[in-house]
C-alpha angles and dihedrals in degrees: 000000000000113000127224109277134169112280144164093280089061086078094066108114121240090242093059090049095048090044092054091045094050092044087052091048092052097042096049090045088056094045093053098034083058091046100045095046089054088049093048091049091048091052098045114024115000092086091060093043105039106014103037127166094025101103117208088352089065093061088047092052090044092053089042089058086059089059099051094079090067089063089063095043095082091050087050088052093057094044098046091036089056093051095040094052097039105034106018143289094249095059094050091048092050092053097044094052091048091051095046093051096048095047093049092046091050092055090061088059098051121123118236128252089257088060108046103004122221092357088076098063090036089057091043092057092045091055091046090055088052089057091050091048091055093041088057089074106024111083094027090054097045093046093044091051092047095048087054095050098043127091113263095249095049105040093117089048096056094036089054092068087072088057091045087054090049092053093044090050088055091047090050090048092054095041091052089055093054095082089036092058089048093061124098105276090243091059093040092052096048109038112342095078090053097063097073089055096047091048087061088080090077096055089046093055092046094047091045092054091049094049094050090067098045117122124214114255117257092240091058096046093051090051091054089051091052088047089233097137121117118256093216109015098192090056092049091045095051090043101045106017105030092123092052089046090054092047093052088049093053090046094051089053086086088079083082086085089057092050093047092049098045100038115015095036089051093048095044094045094051096039117033095018097043098222115150120266095236092052093052093041086050092052092048091047097050093044091054092042087053089047091052093051090049099048097087091044089055092045094051092046091055090048083061109039102017140269099265103062093046093048096047097045090050095045095053095036096053097048093048091049090063088074090061094043094052092041090055089047090054091048092046089233099155095184092054090044088059094043092048095044095050090045094049095048107024098041111027112013094053089058099073092031092052096044093043090063087071103018094060101050089040088066093067137063117247093257095068099016096116094042095045094048093046099046095042094047095044094049090055090046090054090078093039090056093057096037092092088052093049091044093050091048091049090047093052091049099041103023083227136107095195100089086055093050091047084054090057092051090052091051089048092053088050092047090050096052092047088050090053095051091057129094114268102241110178095098098039118100118246093243089057097049117124093011118132 
């Protein structure tokens, strides 16, 4: 196995590396703030605003609208991957952040079903699809760029800041709904739910300004100078790297644990189990805040001991922790709910998520890295996006959360096997990544 040696990337200045990491942090924070406020709104209020008079089916439709964005993500992966691998990482990242911000802000301005009828949920789904299209290139692009800028022996550490931003964005999205959930229902359903979506404009502006100043990684510019870029990245990917793409897709299936925790557990606890909204929103927020703090620690650990052991321990541990979490919810044991939530997210779940930020793009050569990371990740996330809908449907039919958690365990086992079949990359130089 090649060892870390000085290479052209070592000449990258600390400023460029930090800028890439900070840009990834804020971009991912915006992406997942936008996604989690939608998930929280879908679990708590959208059934009454956009799908009224449909009873339990309204909540199912509301949560299903959360999942439709994941249909658009693979298409976004191909689009932004093509731009990122041919024209530059920076251009694709500027465009994705702009589209995400505009779509989220527009959701906050939508009229309700009672005002414009069926056009309201139709526009909601359209804007949700645009969110998904932009998300198809956001975190894959930012982590690929950061990996390419970072020193060989600290790639996971710097890439993990994108995942730290992701978890912080989810925590912010849950926290901002705390005062909203405490409002009288009349105010929450009229103007209160809109505030989190309108506030996303601030994060969008910060992320956009950071993105404008990004520089292309040297490994990418050298590839362009040698005219080694793929004319059609998606075709090259499917022809030469289909097995690697499938492996990344299976690994990224572990994100199902995150969507079950952030969306289904919230809906189940505040619905069938009768826990208060502020309590569960606090649990979700603290779990994600803890994960945000732990992401760089996990990244640095995998730089030292390898990607695979950290990934596998976290994947299996996070899925099994859900049994404790939902049992505590059923028992109404608030203390245990907090402990189980923090353990599942801040200790175990962040391990595969934090490691994947480096491990996934490291599997591909520079000429298809953006596309490979994006397509593989988004295919895996497709299942994760609809997991809350499936879990909600199962719980309505069986009055049990256990089948859904067992599905999470099965997916974690598959993800672990996929990770173990990949090449261990923590001691491979960036210039040699993806080479056979």
